[in-house]
BAPASE-232839 format. One line per 2 residues: their letters; for each residue x, y, z of C-alpha. Coordinates in steps of 0.02 Angstrom, whole numbers, m for minus. Each point is the difference from the previous one (the first is absolute). Example, Ala and Ser with C-alpha at 12.3 -4.5 7.8 and 13.67 -1.06 7.14 Angstrom:
residues 2
AS> 615,m225,390  69,172,m33
end
This chain:
residues 83
XX> 7759,m2848,m1843  66,m56,m167
XX> 71,114,m133  m148,m32,m114
XX> m124,60,132  108,150,43
XX> 7,48,m184  m189,m10,m11
XX> m18,106,158  116,131,m73
XX> m89,m4,m168  m172,23,78
XX> 63,138,113  90,96,m138
XX> m132,m15,m136  m165,m5,95
XX> 10,59,180  101,158,m37
XX> m91,43,m162  m120,142,43
XX> m93,m27,m165  m62,m167,68
XX> m164,8,98  18,m12,189
XX> m95,m166,17  120,m83,m122
XX> 154,70,87  m73,m62,166
XX> m26,m176,m70  179,m1,m66
XX> 63,56,172  m101,m138,83
XX> 73,m127,m122  174,62,43
XX> m38,m25,185  m54,m179,m35
XX> 159,m33,m99  107,67,141
XX> m86,m104,134  143,m99,78
XX> m117,m125,84  m61,m81,m160
XX> 89,m102,m131  21,73,m174
XX> m144,m95,m78  m122,63,134
XX> 64,179,m20  m20,m11,m188
XX> m177,m68,13  m53,138,120
XX> 73,133,m115  m84,m80,m152
XX> m169,10,88  22,186,32
XX> 66,45,m172  m124,m108,m93
XX> m144,96,78  61,165,m72
XX> 71,m64,m164  m161,40,m94
XX> m36,168,81  m63,113,m141
XX> 88,151,77  172,m80,m9
XX> 120,80,m125  56,m121,m135
XX> 184,9,49  m48,m48,178
XX> m108,m144,m60  150,m66,m95
XX> 108,9,157  m134,m91,102
XX> m16,m136,m131  190,m23,m6
XX> 8,m14,190  m145,m124,3
XX> 86,m106,m131  161,m6,101
XX> m92,m35,163  m86,m149,m78
XX> 171,m77,m35  52,2,183
X> m3,m169,87
end
C-alpha cells in the first residue's frame, strides 16, 4: 500500500471513524472504505474506486456534520487522483 493511500486511511480513521459526533452510518461507510483501501489483493486504482463508491454514497447525507463533509470531499478528491 502506497504512502498516499495510507495517509488517506489515517485521515479517514482519525477524523471520521473515531469522531463520536459523526452519525454511525457515516462512520460505518468510512470504515468500509478503509477496509477497501487496505485490501492487499487489489491494485491501488481498484481500491480507490471501491472506496470512492462507498464514500460518494454518503457524501450528501443531510445528517453529516459540515466538518466531516469537508473531510469526505478531500478524501474523494485525493482518491480520484490515484492511478
